C-alpha positions as CSV (number, residue, x, y, z in Angstrom):
1,M,18.7,6.2,-32.7
2,L,15.5,4.4,-31.6
3,N,12.4,6.3,-32.7
4,I,10.1,6.2,-29.7
5,W,6.4,7.1,-29.9
6,F,3.8,6.7,-27.3
7,T,0.2,5.5,-27.0
8,A,-2.1,8.1,-25.6
9,L,-3.8,5.7,-23.3
10,H,-4.7,2.0,-23.2
11,A,-8.1,0.8,-22.1
12,Q,-8.6,0.6,-18.4
13,V,-8.6,-3.0,-17.0
14,D,-10.2,-4.5,-13.9
15,I,-7.4,-6.3,-12.1
16,W,-9.9,-8.5,-10.2
17,A,-12.1,-9.5,-13.2
18,A,-10.5,-12.9,-13.8
19,T,-10.9,-13.9,-10.1
20,G,-14.7,-13.7,-10.0
21,N,-14.6,-12.4,-6.4
22,G,-16.8,-9.5,-7.1
23,K,-14.2,-6.8,-6.5
24,R,-13.6,-4.1,-9.1
25,V,-10.4,-2.1,-9.1
26,E,-9.3,-0.1,-12.2
27,L,-5.7,0.0,-13.6
28,T,-5.0,2.4,-16.4
29,P,-2.0,1.5,-18.6
30,Y,0.2,4.1,-20.3
31,V,2.5,2.0,-22.4
32,A,5.6,3.2,-24.3
33,T,5.7,1.7,-27.8
34,G,8.2,1.5,-30.6
35,Q,10.8,-0.1,-28.3
36,P,12.3,-3.6,-28.5
37,S,10.0,-6.2,-26.8
38,S,10.3,-6.6,-23.1
39,V,12.9,-4.0,-22.3
40,C,10.9,-1.2,-20.7
41,K,10.8,-0.6,-17.0
42,A,7.3,-0.4,-15.6
43,V,6.0,1.7,-12.8
44,I,2.7,1.2,-11.0
45,V,1.6,4.7,-9.8
46,C,-0.2,5.0,-6.5
47,P,-1.9,8.4,-6.1
48,G,-2.4,9.9,-2.7
49,G,-5.5,11.0,-0.9
50,S,-5.2,10.0,2.8
51,Y,-6.6,6.5,2.1
52,F,-10.0,8.3,1.7
53,W,-9.9,9.4,-2.0
54,H,-7.4,9.8,-4.8
55,D,-5.6,12.7,-6.5
56,M,-6.0,10.9,-9.9
57,E,-4.7,13.7,-12.1
58,T,-1.7,15.4,-10.4
59,E,-0.5,12.3,-8.7
60,G,-1.9,9.7,-11.1
61,H,-2.5,10.3,-14.8
62,E,-0.1,13.3,-15.1
63,V,2.6,11.2,-13.5
64,A,1.9,8.4,-15.9
65,R,2.1,10.7,-19.0
66,W,5.4,12.1,-17.8
67,L,6.8,8.6,-17.3
68,Q,5.5,7.5,-20.7
69,R,7.2,10.4,-22.4
70,N,10.4,9.2,-20.9
71,G,10.1,5.6,-22.3
72,I,8.7,4.0,-19.1
73,A,5.5,2.1,-19.0
74,A,3.1,3.4,-16.3
75,F,0.0,2.0,-14.8
76,V,-2.2,4.2,-12.6
77,L,-3.9,2.2,-9.8
78,R,-7.3,3.3,-8.4
79,Y,-7.0,1.1,-5.3
80,R,-9.8,0.9,-2.8
81,T,-10.0,3.7,-0.3
82,A,-12.5,4.5,2.5
83,Y,-14.0,7.2,0.2
84,V,-15.8,10.5,1.1
85,P,-18.8,9.0,3.0
86,A,-16.5,7.4,5.5
87,F,-14.6,10.7,5.9
88,V,-17.7,12.7,6.7
89,T,-19.3,10.1,8.9
90,H,-18.1,7.4,11.2
91,Y,-20.1,4.5,9.9
92,R,-17.1,2.2,10.0
93,L,-17.5,2.0,13.7
94,L,-20.4,-0.3,12.9
95,F,-19.7,-1.6,9.4
96,R,-16.4,-2.7,7.9
97,G,-16.2,-0.5,4.8
98,N,-12.9,-0.3,2.9
99,R,-9.9,-0.5,5.1
100,Y,-6.6,-2.3,5.6
101,P,-5.6,-4.7,4.0
102,D,-7.8,-3.7,1.0
103,P,-5.4,-1.2,-0.6
104,Q,-2.5,-3.6,-0.1
105,D,-4.4,-6.5,-1.6
106,D,-5.2,-4.3,-4.6
107,L,-1.6,-3.3,-5.1
108,R,-0.5,-6.9,-4.8
109,Q,-3.0,-7.9,-7.4
110,A,-1.9,-5.0,-9.7
111,I,1.7,-6.2,-9.5
112,R,0.7,-9.7,-10.4
113,Y,-1.4,-8.4,-13.3
114,V,1.3,-6.3,-14.8
115,K,3.9,-9.1,-14.5
116,S,1.6,-11.7,-16.0
117,H,0.9,-9.3,-19.0
118,A,4.5,-8.2,-19.4
119,S,4.9,-9.5,-22.9
120,E,1.6,-7.8,-24.0
121,Y,2.8,-4.4,-22.6
122,G,6.4,-4.9,-23.8
123,I,8.0,-4.6,-20.3
124,D,10.8,-6.3,-18.4
125,V,9.0,-8.5,-15.9
126,S,12.0,-8.1,-13.5
127,S,11.7,-4.3,-13.6
128,V,8.2,-3.6,-12.3
129,G,8.4,-0.9,-9.6
130,L,6.2,1.4,-7.7
131,L,5.8,5.2,-7.4
132,G,3.6,6.5,-4.6
133,F,2.5,9.9,-3.3
134,S,1.5,10.8,0.2
135,A,-0.7,7.9,1.4
136,G,0.1,6.2,-1.9
137,G,3.7,6.4,-0.8
138,H,2.8,4.5,2.3
139,L,1.1,2.0,0.2
140,A,4.1,1.6,-2.2
141,M,6.5,1.2,0.7
142,S,4.3,-1.3,2.5
143,A,4.5,-3.5,-0.6
144,A,8.3,-3.4,-0.4
145,E,8.2,-4.3,3.3
146,L,5.3,-6.6,3.7
147,F,4.8,-8.5,0.4
148,D,6.3,-11.9,-0.3
149,H,9.3,-12.1,-2.5
150,E,7.4,-12.9,-5.7
151,D,5.1,-9.9,-5.3
152,C,7.8,-7.5,-4.1
153,P,8.5,-4.5,-6.4
154,A,11.9,-4.1,-8.1
155,F,12.1,-0.5,-6.8
156,V,10.0,2.1,-5.0
157,G,9.7,5.8,-5.3
158,A,8.0,7.5,-2.4
159,V,7.2,11.2,-2.8
160,Y,6.2,13.1,0.4
161,P,5.0,9.8,1.9
162,V,3.0,9.0,4.9
163,V,5.3,6.6,6.9
164,T,4.4,6.2,10.5
165,M,1.0,5.4,12.2
166,T,2.2,6.5,15.6
167,E,2.8,9.8,17.3
168,P,4.3,12.4,17.3
169,C,4.3,12.9,13.5
170,V,1.5,10.6,12.3
171,H,-0.9,11.9,9.6
172,K,-4.1,11.2,11.5
173,R,-6.4,11.3,8.5
174,S,-4.4,8.7,6.7
175,R,-4.3,6.5,9.8
176,R,-8.1,6.7,10.1
177,G,-8.6,6.1,6.4
178,L,-6.4,3.0,6.4
179,L,-7.2,1.5,9.8
180,G,-11.0,2.3,9.9
181,D,-12.7,4.1,12.7
182,S,-13.1,1.0,14.9
183,R,-9.4,0.3,14.8
184,T,-7.6,3.6,15.1
185,G,-6.8,2.8,18.8
186,D,-5.3,-0.7,18.0
187,Q,-1.7,-0.2,19.0
188,A,-0.5,-3.5,17.6
189,L,-2.0,-2.6,14.2
190,R,-0.6,0.9,14.3
191,D,2.9,-0.5,15.0
192,S,2.6,-3.1,12.2
193,L,1.9,-0.4,9.6
194,S,4.5,2.1,10.8
195,L,7.0,1.5,8.0
196,E,10.0,2.8,9.9
197,R,9.8,-0.2,12.1
198,H,9.7,-2.9,9.5
199,V,12.3,-2.3,6.8
200,P,13.8,-5.6,5.8
201,V,17.4,-6.1,4.9
202,D,16.4,-7.2,1.4
203,C,14.2,-4.2,0.8
204,P,14.4,-3.1,-2.9
205,P,16.1,0.2,-3.7
206,V,14.1,3.3,-2.6
207,F,13.9,6.9,-4.0
208,L,12.6,9.2,-1.2
209,V,11.7,12.9,-1.5
210,N,9.8,15.5,0.5
211,C,9.9,19.1,1.5
212,L,10.6,20.8,4.8
213,D,7.6,23.1,4.4
214,D,5.1,20.3,3.9
215,L,2.1,21.4,6.0
216,V,0.1,18.2,5.3
217,V,2.4,15.3,6.1
218,D,5.0,16.1,8.7
219,Y,8.4,16.1,6.9
220,R,9.7,13.9,9.8
221,N,7.9,10.9,8.2
222,S,10.5,10.8,5.5
223,V,13.3,11.4,8.0
224,L,12.1,8.4,9.9
225,L,12.1,6.2,6.8
226,D,15.5,7.5,5.6
227,S,17.0,6.6,9.0
228,A,15.4,3.2,9.0
229,L,16.7,2.5,5.5
230,T,20.2,3.6,6.4
231,A,20.2,1.5,9.6
232,R,19.3,-1.6,7.5
233,G,21.8,-0.9,4.8
234,V,19.2,-0.5,2.1
235,A,20.3,1.2,-1.1
236,H,18.3,4.5,-1.4
237,R,18.5,8.1,-2.2
238,Y,16.8,10.7,0.0
239,V,16.2,14.2,-1.4
240,Q,14.9,16.8,1.0
241,F,13.9,20.1,-0.5
242,R,13.3,23.3,1.5
243,T,10.3,24.4,-0.5
244,G,7.4,22.8,-2.4
245,G,4.9,21.8,0.2
246,H,2.7,18.9,-0.5
247,G,0.6,17.5,-3.4
248,F,2.7,18.7,-6.4
249,G,3.0,15.3,-8.0
250,A,4.3,15.6,-11.5
251,S,2.9,19.1,-12.1
252,E,4.9,21.9,-13.7
253,R,2.7,24.4,-11.9
254,K,2.3,23.2,-8.3
255,G,5.0,23.2,-5.7
256,S,8.1,25.2,-6.3
257,P,10.8,25.3,-9.0
258,E,13.1,23.6,-6.4
259,C,10.9,20.7,-5.7
260,R,10.0,20.1,-9.3
261,R,13.5,18.9,-9.8
262,W,12.6,15.6,-8.2
263,K,11.4,14.3,-11.6
264,S,14.8,14.5,-13.3
265,M,16.5,13.2,-10.2
266,F,14.1,10.2,-10.1
267,L,14.7,9.4,-13.8
268,E,18.5,9.6,-13.3
269,W,18.3,7.3,-10.3
270,L,16.0,4.9,-12.1
271,R,18.2,4.6,-15.1
272,A,21.2,3.9,-12.9
273,L,19.6,0.9,-11.2
């Protein structure tokens, strides 16, 4: 039996450093070692935070450590968000700030970085997927729907994701964070980023989970995505829990005993791909 041990943490990398474009976005690798070269699946983790901030622990590093313990390489992405000053003021009515497509550009670059360093991290270049939470779930699914084939993830996990940018169940804070204050009324842009409307027939497999008692992101977001994936014939698994709320990530303390089962279900699903 293969003896697997794990690195605690690899040094953070700046995914834009080699481009010289002045952007700085951090990616933190958690790499499973002791396995044969280039056989690990890899998961880029996208924490949530309404496209304004990040829950870097519960939905980021804690998720990565859990994946790493299960022999899966994980990479936590601190993609660009609007950040707190944009939340408490409306300066983006006058100045651009961070907004769409900045997070999507960062995720695309992260996918390219991980794939180009696959041999260094001992991962299978054809098995680089995404796992996103809340607004990070929207980001992960937008990659599956909007990116070109070479940048498309091999699979996507979306945990209590933001899905739609239109009424009646839009998460308005995420919409404002992503679109920017000057563009929240742009109906064409809202429609283009409402994921239930743009599922391609060649969408990668999706694992989708949320809770009926979610008081932050309306549970109907996931229902919309499930219906769209079903209509397009996309292979996916939708798990709907009664309890657990929002923001539990990979925690063994937050949420409910029921919803924390998502982790074993996700691993089972992932290993069957």
